[in-house]
C-alpha positions, 0 to 999 in steps of 0.5 A, spaced: 761 224 724 764 227 718 768 221 716 762 217 717 758 221 712 765 221 707 765 213 708 757 213 706 759 217 700 765 213 698 761 207 698 755 210 694 760 212 689 764 205 689 757 202 687 756 207 682 763 205 679 761 197 680 755 198 676 758 202 670 764 197 669 760 191 670 755 194 664 761 196 660 764 189 661 757 186 659 757 190 653 764 188 651 762 181 652 756 181 647 760 186 642 767 182 642 768 176 637 772 172 642 770 171 649 773 176 654 778 173 659 774 175 666 766 176 667 763 182 668 762 182 675 770 181 676 771 187 672 766 191 676 769 188 683 776 190 680 774 198 679 770 198 685 776 196 689 780 201 686 775 206 687 774 205 695 780 202 698 785 207 697 780 213 699 777 209 705 784 208 708 786 215 708 779 217 711 780 211 716 787 214 718 785 221 719 779 219 723 783 214 728 790 218 728 788 225 727 787 226 734 794 224 736 797 227 730 793 234 732 796 233 739 803 232 737 803 238 733 800 243 738 804 240 743 810 242 739 808 249 739 806 250 746 810 256 750 816 255 754 812 256 760 807 250 759 813 246 757 816 247 763 810 244 767 810 237 770 808 232 765 801 231 768 799 238 768 802 239 761 797 234 759 791 237 763 793 244 759 793 240 752 786 237 754 783 243 756 785 247 749 782 241 745 776 241 749 776 249 748 777 248 741 771 243 740 766 247 745 766 242 750 767 243 758 774 244 760 777 242 767 776 247 773 784 248 773 785 256 774 790 259 770 794 265 770 793 271 765 799 269 761 797 261 761 790 263 759 792 267 753 796 261 751 790 256 752 786 261 748 792 261 742 793 253 743 785 252 742 785 256 736 791 252 733 787 246 734 781 249 731 786 251 725 789 244 725 782 240 725 780 244 719 786 243 715 786 236 716 779 235 715 780 239 708 786 235 706 783 228 708 777 229 704 781 232 698 786 226 698 780 221 699 776 225 693 782 225 688 784 217 690 777 215 689 776 219 682 783 216 680 782 209 682 775 209 678 779 212 672 784 207 673 779 201 674 774 203 668 780 204 663 782 196 665 775 194 662 778 190 656 777 184 653 784 181 655 785 184 662 785 179 667 780 182 672 779 176 676 786 175 678 786 183 680 781 182 685 784 175 688 790 179 689 786 184 693 783 179 697 790 176 698 792 182 701 786 183 705 787 176 708 795 177 709 793 184 713 789 180 717 794 174 719 799 179 720 795 183 725 793 177 729 801 175 729 803 182 731 797 182 736 800 176 739 807 178 739 805 185 742 801 182 748 807 177 750 812 183 749 808 187 754 807 182 759 814 180 759 816 187 759 812 189 765 813 182 769 821 184 768 819 191 772 816 187 777 821 182 778 826 187 779 823 189 786 820 182 787 825 176 786 822 170 782 823 165 787 819 169 792 813 170 787 813 163 785 814 159 792 812 164 797 806 162 801 803 169 803 799 174 798 798 180 801 799 186 796 795 191 799 799 191 806 806 190 802 811 195 805 816 199 800 823 201 802 827 204 795 822 199 791 824 193 795 818 189 797 817 186 804 818 178 803 812 174 803 807 179 801 807 177 794 807 169 794 803 166 789 802 159 792 795 161 795 793 163 788 795 157 785 792 153 790 786 156 789 786 156 782 788 148 782 782 147 787 777 150 783 779 147 776 779 140 779 772 141 782 770 144 775 773 138 771 770 133 776 763 136 774 764 137 767 768 131 764 764 125 766 757 129 765 760 132 758 763 126 756 757 121 757 752 126 754 757 126 748 757 118 748 749 118 748 748 123 743 753 120 738 752 113 739 745 111 743 740 117 741 735 117 735 736 123 730 730 126 733 732 126 740 739 129 738 736 134 734 733 136 740 738 135 746 744 137 743 741 144 741 739 145 748 745 143 751 749 148 747 745 153 749 749 153 756 755 155 752 751 162 750 749 164 757 754 169 760 759 168 765 756 173 770 749 169 769 752 163 772 756 168 777 749 170 780 746 163 780 752 161 784 751 167 789 744 167 790 742 159 789 747 154 789 751 158 795 745 158 800 743 151 798 750 148 799 751 152 805 744 150 808 746 142 807 753 142 809 751 146 816 746 141 817 750 135 816 756 138 820 751 139 826 750 132 826 757 130 825 760 135 830 765 130 834 764 125 829 769 122 823 768 128 819 770 133 824 776 129 826 779 129 819 778 137 819 773 137 813 768 140 817 771 147 820 765 150 823 759 153 819 760 154 812 759 161 808 755 162 801 762 163 798 766 157 797 771 153 792 766 148 792 760 152 789 765 156 784 767 149 782 761 146 781 757 152 777 764 152 773 763 145 771 756 146 769 758 152 764 764 147 761 759 141 760 757 144 753 764 145 751 766 138 753 760 135 750 761 139 743 768 137 742 767 130 744 761 129 740 765 131 734 771 127 735 767 121 737 763 122 730 769 122 726 771 115 728 769 111 722 763 107 722 766 101 719 770 100 726 763 100 729 760 095 723 766 091 724 765 090 732 758 089 731 759 084 726 764 080 730 758 079 736 760 085 740 754 089 743 753 096 742 756 098 749 762 093 748 763 097 741 763 104 745 768 102 750 773 097 746 773 100 739 770 107 739 773 111 745 780 108 744 780 111 737 777 118 740 781 118 746 787 123 743 781 128 741 777 127 748 784 128 752 785 134 748 778 137 749 779 136 756 785 139 757 782 145 753 777 145 758 782 146 763 785 152 760 778 155 760 777 153 767 783 156 769 782 163 766 775 164 768 774 170 773 767 172 774 764 166 777 770 165 782 769 173 784 762 172 786 762 165 788 769 163 791 771 170 795 777 174 795 781 170 801 788 168 798 789 161 802 793 155 801 788 150 802 785 144 799 778 144 803 773 145 798 768 148 803 773 154 804 773 161 801 779 162 796 781 166 790 784 165 783 790 168 779 785 171 774 781 174 780 787 177 783 789 180 776 782 184 776 782 186 783 789 189 782 787 193 776 781 196 778 780 203 778 785 208 776 792 205 777 799 208 776 804 202 773 810 204 777 809 200 784 810 192 785 803 192 787 800 194 781 806 190 776 804 184 780 798 183 776 803 182 770 807 177 773 800 173 775 798 174 767 805 172 765 804 166 769 797 164 767 799 165 760 805 160 760 800 155 764 795 155 759 800 155 753 803 149 756 796 146 756 795 147 749 801 145 747 800 138 751 793 137 748 796 138 741 802 133 742 797 128 745 793 129 738 799 128 734 802 123 737 796 118 738 792 120 733 790 114 728 789 114 721 783 111 718 782 109 711 
């Protein structure tokens, strides 16, 4: 709370410095014999940035990392009896000391008299450290803000290039954002690779990638060696592929045809109404699609297929093995169909932008040669837009592979190696959520298998994105 108040005061002070520097620059521009190098607004922005940014960094650093620094300093001063505890017990003791220092309820762990004294001493040290760090951060922020304001106001001179100084700050901000994005990606990949390597120390990669049984809950461990067959991911890959295939069979034709209609046939008024309504589907949360699948589509499909199956018992459908008895509400077909509806605006929007990017001169030339509008769309527009449309389809496939909520609520949790759309299946993402739900310790192959699945899913989606980019780069045509 104190950090937030300090940031508000800093913003107000920076605004005052901005107004003062701008006023000085404006007066200088009126009094100078020759024009000043930068506009008054740039001088004001330069002074405000130097006032706010260094002080804000100090406040944010202490606000975000102050607790960790305090915990480290207090841990180094704990008595020998506390240091001899197990890591979990020592952490509980430290948390109790911090809670006691802040007036919060601590755990109900009973402590002997000597440890109770140590707990009170640790709480006192936490209070002292918090007060010192609070005073240091406020003093440092105040000094930096005043120094930055003095520096910025002193630079309000006619030859000073304030605009370039502001642009350098903006470039530094953009660079910091880019570096943050890059390091975040590197950190994600590194954590996946490291935890997956720990998992593959217990489970051979070939057993994981080509095994036909997925049952991590009942896996037996003996010196970290897992019983064979418990972590075979083929059923998960089969379920993921089946649901993705059904979803694309729904989304690809409907989305593409909708894009063709909106870009080539619809009037401007119709397009202005239909396109926003279609894209509203993209803003619906996936959990809503999951409820729709579980409560509406699932029972509807179940009633329909059970009625059909009752009429075809002993007939061709039963002989082919497609009807295996009474179907349930949860099945791959339900999850795939609803997921396909969710992907329709994704495919439609991307395809519509790609089709609209085809030059109008190609359409005019085809129509001038006597082709009809449908022939122009089929033989001119679609071939020209095909690379981009294929890339959009592959991106939709990546989106379908990573979907979790709809599959959890509509397809079930049974790992089966099947291509029957009327059976319950599960996917890679659903199993990752299942394995990491609740309090888990990342020291067993059962929990670490989630990272193996995550690394595999990451590699598949990365490959799909690379293929999409390669298709665009290889087959893209350049038009004048």
